[in-house]
PyMOL CGO cylinders between C-alpha atoms (Angstrom):
from pymol import cmd
from pymol.cgo import CYLINDER

trace = [
    CYLINDER, 3.26, 6.26, 3.34, 6.17, 5.66, 6.16, 0.3, 1, 1, 1, 1, 1, 1,
    CYLINDER, 6.17, 5.66, 6.16, 9.57, 3.76, 5.64, 0.3, 1, 1, 1, 1, 1, 1,
    CYLINDER, 9.57, 3.76, 5.64, 10.77, 1.82, 8.77, 0.3, 1, 1, 1, 1, 1, 1,
    CYLINDER, 10.77, 1.82, 8.77, 14.23, 0.18, 9.06, 0.3, 1, 1, 1, 1, 1, 1,
    CYLINDER, 14.23, 0.18, 9.06, 14.67, -2.91, 10.47, 0.3, 1, 1, 1, 1, 1, 1,
    CYLINDER, 14.67, -2.91, 10.47, 17.34, -4.18, 12.77, 0.3, 1, 1, 1, 1, 1, 1,
    CYLINDER, 17.34, -4.18, 12.77, 18.91, -6.00, 9.49, 0.3, 1, 1, 1, 1, 1, 1,
    CYLINDER, 18.91, -6.00, 9.49, 19.18, -2.27, 7.69, 0.3, 1, 1, 1, 1, 1, 1,
    CYLINDER, 19.18, -2.27, 7.69, 16.37, -3.30, 5.42, 0.3, 1, 1, 1, 1, 1, 1,
    CYLINDER, 16.37, -3.30, 5.42, 13.79, -0.76, 4.85, 0.3, 1, 1, 1, 1, 1, 1,
    CYLINDER, 13.79, -0.76, 4.85, 10.07, -1.44, 4.54, 0.3, 1, 1, 1, 1, 1, 1,
    CYLINDER, 10.07, -1.44, 4.54, 7.60, 1.19, 3.07, 0.3, 1, 1, 1, 1, 1, 1,
    CYLINDER, 7.60, 1.19, 3.07, 4.32, 1.12, 4.87, 0.3, 1, 1, 1, 1, 1, 1,
    CYLINDER, 4.32, 1.12, 4.87, 1.41, 2.16, 2.56, 0.3, 1, 1, 1, 1, 1, 1,
    CYLINDER, 1.41, 2.16, 2.56, -2.46, 1.59, 2.10, 0.3, 1, 1, 1, 1, 1, 1,
    CYLINDER, -2.46, 1.59, 2.10, -3.33, -1.67, 0.21, 0.3, 1, 1, 1, 1, 1, 1,
    CYLINDER, -3.33, -1.67, 0.21, -4.31, -1.13, -3.30, 0.3, 1, 1, 1, 1, 1, 1,
    CYLINDER, -4.31, -1.13, -3.30, -6.77, -2.93, -5.50, 0.3, 1, 1, 1, 1, 1, 1,
    CYLINDER, -6.77, -2.93, -5.50, -3.78, -3.86, -7.94, 0.3, 1, 1, 1, 1, 1, 1,
    CYLINDER, -3.78, -3.86, -7.94, -1.88, -5.61, -5.03, 0.3, 1, 1, 1, 1, 1, 1,
    CYLINDER, -1.88, -5.61, -5.03, -3.52, -8.91, -5.93, 0.3, 1, 1, 1, 1, 1, 1,
    CYLINDER, -3.52, -8.91, -5.93, 0.08, -10.36, -7.58, 0.3, 1, 1, 1, 1, 1, 1,
    CYLINDER, 0.08, -10.36, -7.58, 2.31, -9.18, -4.92, 0.3, 1, 1, 1, 1, 1, 1,
    CYLINDER, 2.31, -9.18, -4.92, 0.19, -10.78, -2.27, 0.3, 1, 1, 1, 1, 1, 1,
    CYLINDER, 0.19, -10.78, -2.27, 0.20, -14.09, -4.35, 0.3, 1, 1, 1, 1, 1, 1,
    CYLINDER, 0.20, -14.09, -4.35, 3.60, -13.81, -4.43, 0.3, 1, 1, 1, 1, 1, 1,
    CYLINDER, 3.60, -13.81, -4.43, 4.22, -13.40, -0.60, 0.3, 1, 1, 1, 1, 1, 1,
    CYLINDER, 4.22, -13.40, -0.60, 1.99, -16.16, -0.12, 0.3, 1, 1, 1, 1, 1, 1,
    CYLINDER, 1.99, -16.16, -0.12, 3.78, -18.32, -2.13, 0.3, 1, 1, 1, 1, 1, 1,
    CYLINDER, 3.78, -18.32, -2.13, 7.05, -17.82, 0.09, 0.3, 1, 1, 1, 1, 1, 1,
    CYLINDER, 7.05, -17.82, 0.09, 5.18, -18.52, 3.07, 0.3, 1, 1, 1, 1, 1, 1,
    CYLINDER, 5.18, -18.52, 3.07, 6.05, -21.80, 4.61, 0.3, 1, 1, 1, 1, 1, 1,
    CYLINDER, 6.05, -21.80, 4.61, 3.25, -24.56, 4.76, 0.3, 1, 1, 1, 1, 1, 1,
    CYLINDER, 3.25, -24.56, 4.76, 2.77, -24.26, 8.47, 0.3, 1, 1, 1, 1, 1, 1,
    CYLINDER, 2.77, -24.26, 8.47, 2.25, -20.41, 8.15, 0.3, 1, 1, 1, 1, 1, 1,
    CYLINDER, 2.25, -20.41, 8.15, -0.11, -20.87, 5.35, 0.3, 1, 1, 1, 1, 1, 1,
    CYLINDER, -0.11, -20.87, 5.35, -1.91, -23.41, 7.75, 0.3, 1, 1, 1, 1, 1, 1,
    CYLINDER, -1.91, -23.41, 7.75, -2.35, -21.24, 10.44, 0.3, 1, 1, 1, 1, 1, 1,
    CYLINDER, -2.35, -21.24, 10.44, -3.84, -18.41, 8.37, 0.3, 1, 1, 1, 1, 1, 1,
    CYLINDER, -3.84, -18.41, 8.37, -6.41, -20.46, 6.27, 0.3, 1, 1, 1, 1, 1, 1,
    CYLINDER, -6.41, -20.46, 6.27, -6.73, -23.78, 8.39, 0.3, 1, 1, 1, 1, 1, 1,
    CYLINDER, -6.73, -23.78, 8.39, -6.33, -25.97, 5.45, 0.3, 1, 1, 1, 1, 1, 1,
    CYLINDER, -6.33, -25.97, 5.45, -2.92, -26.75, 3.53, 0.3, 1, 1, 1, 1, 1, 1,
    CYLINDER, -2.92, -26.75, 3.53, -3.63, -24.63, 0.42, 0.3, 1, 1, 1, 1, 1, 1,
    CYLINDER, -3.63, -24.63, 0.42, -0.69, -23.83, -2.21, 0.3, 1, 1, 1, 1, 1, 1,
    CYLINDER, -0.69, -23.83, -2.21, -2.09, -20.77, -3.72, 0.3, 1, 1, 1, 1, 1, 1,
    CYLINDER, -2.09, -20.77, -3.72, -4.75, -18.23, -2.85, 0.3, 1, 1, 1, 1, 1, 1,
    CYLINDER, -4.75, -18.23, -2.85, -7.92, -18.38, -5.51, 0.3, 1, 1, 1, 1, 1, 1,
    CYLINDER, -7.92, -18.38, -5.51, -8.50, -15.21, -7.46, 0.3, 1, 1, 1, 1, 1, 1,
    CYLINDER, -8.50, -15.21, -7.46, -11.57, -14.43, -5.64, 0.3, 1, 1, 1, 1, 1, 1,
    CYLINDER, -11.57, -14.43, -5.64, -9.64, -14.49, -2.31, 0.3, 1, 1, 1, 1, 1, 1,
    CYLINDER, -9.64, -14.49, -2.31, -6.80, -12.30, -3.68, 0.3, 1, 1, 1, 1, 1, 1,
    CYLINDER, -6.80, -12.30, -3.68, -9.46, -9.81, -4.57, 0.3, 1, 1, 1, 1, 1, 1,
    CYLINDER, -9.46, -9.81, -4.57, -11.04, -10.03, -1.43, 0.3, 1, 1, 1, 1, 1, 1,
    CYLINDER, -11.04, -10.03, -1.43, -7.71, -9.33, 0.27, 0.3, 1, 1, 1, 1, 1, 1,
    CYLINDER, -7.71, -9.33, 0.27, -6.90, -6.54, -2.09, 0.3, 1, 1, 1, 1, 1, 1,
    CYLINDER, -6.90, -6.54, -2.09, -9.71, -4.66, -1.99, 0.3, 1, 1, 1, 1, 1, 1,
    CYLINDER, -9.71, -4.66, -1.99, -11.56, -2.75, 0.77, 0.3, 1, 1, 1, 1, 1, 1,
    CYLINDER, -11.56, -2.75, 0.77, -14.53, -1.19, 2.13, 0.3, 1, 1, 1, 1, 1, 1,
    CYLINDER, -14.53, -1.19, 2.13, -13.27, 2.19, 3.49, 0.3, 1, 1, 1, 1, 1, 1,
    CYLINDER, -13.27, 2.19, 3.49, -16.32, 2.84, 5.61, 0.3, 1, 1, 1, 1, 1, 1,
    CYLINDER, -16.32, 2.84, 5.61, -15.55, -0.29, 7.51, 0.3, 1, 1, 1, 1, 1, 1,
    CYLINDER, -15.55, -0.29, 7.51, -11.77, -1.50, 7.01, 0.3, 1, 1, 1, 1, 1, 1,
    CYLINDER, -11.77, -1.50, 7.01, -8.58, -0.05, 7.13, 0.3, 1, 1, 1, 1, 1, 1,
    CYLINDER, -8.58, -0.05, 7.13, -5.57, -2.15, 5.60, 0.3, 1, 1, 1, 1, 1, 1,
    CYLINDER, -5.57, -2.15, 5.60, -1.65, -1.37, 5.29, 0.3, 1, 1, 1, 1, 1, 1,
    CYLINDER, -1.65, -1.37, 5.29, 0.85, -3.35, 3.59, 0.3, 1, 1, 1, 1, 1, 1,
    CYLINDER, 0.85, -3.35, 3.59, 4.85, -3.23, 4.18, 0.3, 1, 1, 1, 1, 1, 1,
    CYLINDER, 4.85, -3.23, 4.18, 6.79, -3.80, 0.86, 0.3, 1, 1, 1, 1, 1, 1,
    CYLINDER, 6.79, -3.80, 0.86, 10.63, -4.11, 0.12, 0.3, 1, 1, 1, 1, 1, 1,
    CYLINDER, 10.63, -4.11, 0.12, 12.26, -3.10, -3.35, 0.3, 1, 1, 1, 1, 1, 1,
    CYLINDER, 12.26, -3.10, -3.35, 14.08, -6.49, -4.25, 0.3, 1, 1, 1, 1, 1, 1,
    CYLINDER, 14.08, -6.49, -4.25, 16.23, -6.94, -7.39, 0.3, 1, 1, 1, 1, 1, 1,
    CYLINDER, 16.23, -6.94, -7.39, 13.53, -8.64, -9.02, 0.3, 1, 1, 1, 1, 1, 1,
    CYLINDER, 13.53, -8.64, -9.02, 10.97, -6.02, -8.19, 0.3, 1, 1, 1, 1, 1, 1,
    CYLINDER, 10.97, -6.02, -8.19, 8.88, -4.83, -5.33, 0.3, 1, 1, 1, 1, 1, 1,
    CYLINDER, 8.88, -4.83, -5.33, 7.69, -7.71, -2.60, 0.3, 1, 1, 1, 1, 1, 1,
    CYLINDER, 7.69, -7.71, -2.60, 4.85, -7.37, -0.05, 0.3, 1, 1, 1, 1, 1, 1,
    CYLINDER, 4.85, -7.37, -0.05, 6.42, -8.55, 3.23, 0.3, 1, 1, 1, 1, 1, 1,
    CYLINDER, 6.42, -8.55, 3.23, 3.94, -8.02, 5.72, 0.3, 1, 1, 1, 1, 1, 1,
    CYLINDER, 3.94, -8.02, 5.72, 0.43, -6.36, 6.20, 0.3, 1, 1, 1, 1, 1, 1,
    CYLINDER, 0.43, -6.36, 6.20, -2.25, -5.64, 8.80, 0.3, 1, 1, 1, 1, 1, 1,
    CYLINDER, -2.25, -5.64, 8.80, -6.23, -5.10, 8.23, 0.3, 1, 1, 1, 1, 1, 1,
    CYLINDER, -6.23, -5.10, 8.23, -8.63, -3.94, 10.88, 0.3, 1, 1, 1, 1, 1, 1,
    CYLINDER, -8.63, -3.94, 10.88, -11.95, -4.44, 10.49, 0.3, 1, 1, 1, 1, 1, 1,
    CYLINDER, -11.95, -4.44, 10.49, -14.90, -2.72, 12.10, 0.3, 1, 1, 1, 1, 1, 1,
    CYLINDER, -14.90, -2.72, 12.10, -17.81, -5.30, 12.67, 0.3, 1, 1, 1, 1, 1, 1,
    CYLINDER, -17.81, -5.30, 12.67, -21.86, -4.34, 12.24, 0.3, 1, 1, 1, 1, 1, 1,
    CYLINDER, -21.86, -4.34, 12.24, -22.48, -4.33, 15.97, 0.3, 1, 1, 1, 1, 1, 1,
    CYLINDER, -22.48, -4.33, 15.97, -19.22, -2.86, 17.60, 0.3, 1, 1, 1, 1, 1, 1,
    CYLINDER, -19.22, -2.86, 17.60, -21.06, -3.17, 21.01, 0.3, 1, 1, 1, 1, 1, 1,
    CYLINDER, -21.06, -3.17, 21.01, -20.66, -6.97, 20.94, 0.3, 1, 1, 1, 1, 1, 1,
    CYLINDER, -20.66, -6.97, 20.94, -16.95, -6.88, 19.74, 0.3, 1, 1, 1, 1, 1, 1,
    CYLINDER, -16.95, -6.88, 19.74, -15.20, -3.58, 18.36, 0.3, 1, 1, 1, 1, 1, 1,
    CYLINDER, -15.20, -3.58, 18.36, -13.22, -4.80, 15.84, 0.3, 1, 1, 1, 1, 1, 1,
    CYLINDER, -13.22, -4.80, 15.84, -11.11, -7.38, 13.82, 0.3, 1, 1, 1, 1, 1, 1,
    CYLINDER, -11.11, -7.38, 13.82, -7.35, -7.44, 13.26, 0.3, 1, 1, 1, 1, 1, 1,
    CYLINDER, -7.35, -7.44, 13.26, -5.26, -9.74, 11.20, 0.3, 1, 1, 1, 1, 1, 1,
    CYLINDER, -5.26, -9.74, 11.20, -2.00, -9.72, 10.83, 0.3, 1, 1, 1, 1, 1, 1,
    CYLINDER, -2.00, -9.72, 10.83, 0.34, -11.70, 8.37, 0.3, 1, 1, 1, 1, 1, 1,
    CYLINDER, 0.34, -11.70, 8.37, 4.05, -12.05, 8.10, 0.3, 1, 1, 1, 1, 1, 1,
    CYLINDER, 4.05, -12.05, 8.10, 5.62, -14.01, 5.63, 0.3, 1, 1, 1, 1, 1, 1,
    CYLINDER, 5.62, -14.01, 5.63, 8.32, -16.46, 7.46, 0.3, 1, 1, 1, 1, 1, 1,
    CYLINDER, 8.32, -16.46, 7.46, 11.68, -15.00, 6.16, 0.3, 1, 1, 1, 1, 1, 1,
    CYLINDER, 11.68, -15.00, 6.16, 10.36, -11.67, 7.57, 0.3, 1, 1, 1, 1, 1, 1,
    CYLINDER, 10.36, -11.67, 7.57, 9.74, -12.41, 10.79, 0.3, 1, 1, 1, 1, 1, 1,
    CYLINDER, 9.74, -12.41, 10.79, 13.56, -13.13, 11.67, 0.3, 1, 1, 1, 1, 1, 1,
    CYLINDER, 13.56, -13.13, 11.67, 14.30, -9.50, 10.39, 0.3, 1, 1, 1, 1, 1, 1,
    CYLINDER, 14.30, -9.50, 10.39, 11.89, -7.90, 12.88, 0.3, 1, 1, 1, 1, 1, 1,
    CYLINDER, 11.89, -7.90, 12.88, 9.20, -6.86, 10.71, 0.3, 1, 1, 1, 1, 1, 1,
    CYLINDER, 9.20, -6.86, 10.71, 6.55, -8.14, 13.18, 0.3, 1, 1, 1, 1, 1, 1,
    CYLINDER, 6.55, -8.14, 13.18, 7.30, -5.18, 15.15, 0.3, 1, 1, 1, 1, 1, 1,
    CYLINDER, 7.30, -5.18, 15.15, 5.53, -3.00, 12.78, 0.3, 1, 1, 1, 1, 1, 1,
    CYLINDER, 5.53, -3.00, 12.78, 2.11, -4.17, 13.70, 0.3, 1, 1, 1, 1, 1, 1,
    CYLINDER, 2.11, -4.17, 13.70, 2.85, -6.13, 17.04, 0.3, 1, 1, 1, 1, 1, 1,
    CYLINDER, 2.85, -6.13, 17.04, 2.09, -9.50, 15.93, 0.3, 1, 1, 1, 1, 1, 1,
    CYLINDER, 2.09, -9.50, 15.93, 3.47, -12.25, 13.89, 0.3, 1, 1, 1, 1, 1, 1,
    CYLINDER, 3.47, -12.25, 13.89, 0.30, -14.17, 12.57, 0.3, 1, 1, 1, 1, 1, 1,
]
cmd.load_cgo(trace, "trace")
């Protein structure tokens, strides 16, 4: 685990994702704007299905790496950003896929610099 301080002074702990993070991922999803959710899922969904939460919080260690950025808030810990790298079955055709996601409020605070992209 690593802690990064943003320009705002807020500290984000970057750590590997855990299967128990489904609730925190769902909460982060709810804080995203409709536009952000549309860019990520190409459909105007308001809540992630349980199967999608499980898929997002469970990785295959042989093929995937996933980290999340977490902050401590008065109401409890919150996931504010995350990145996943997936090694594809045929790396000769394309070396891998990276997906990075930041709920909107964190973009303005500088969290997109952690992983190098905002969506």
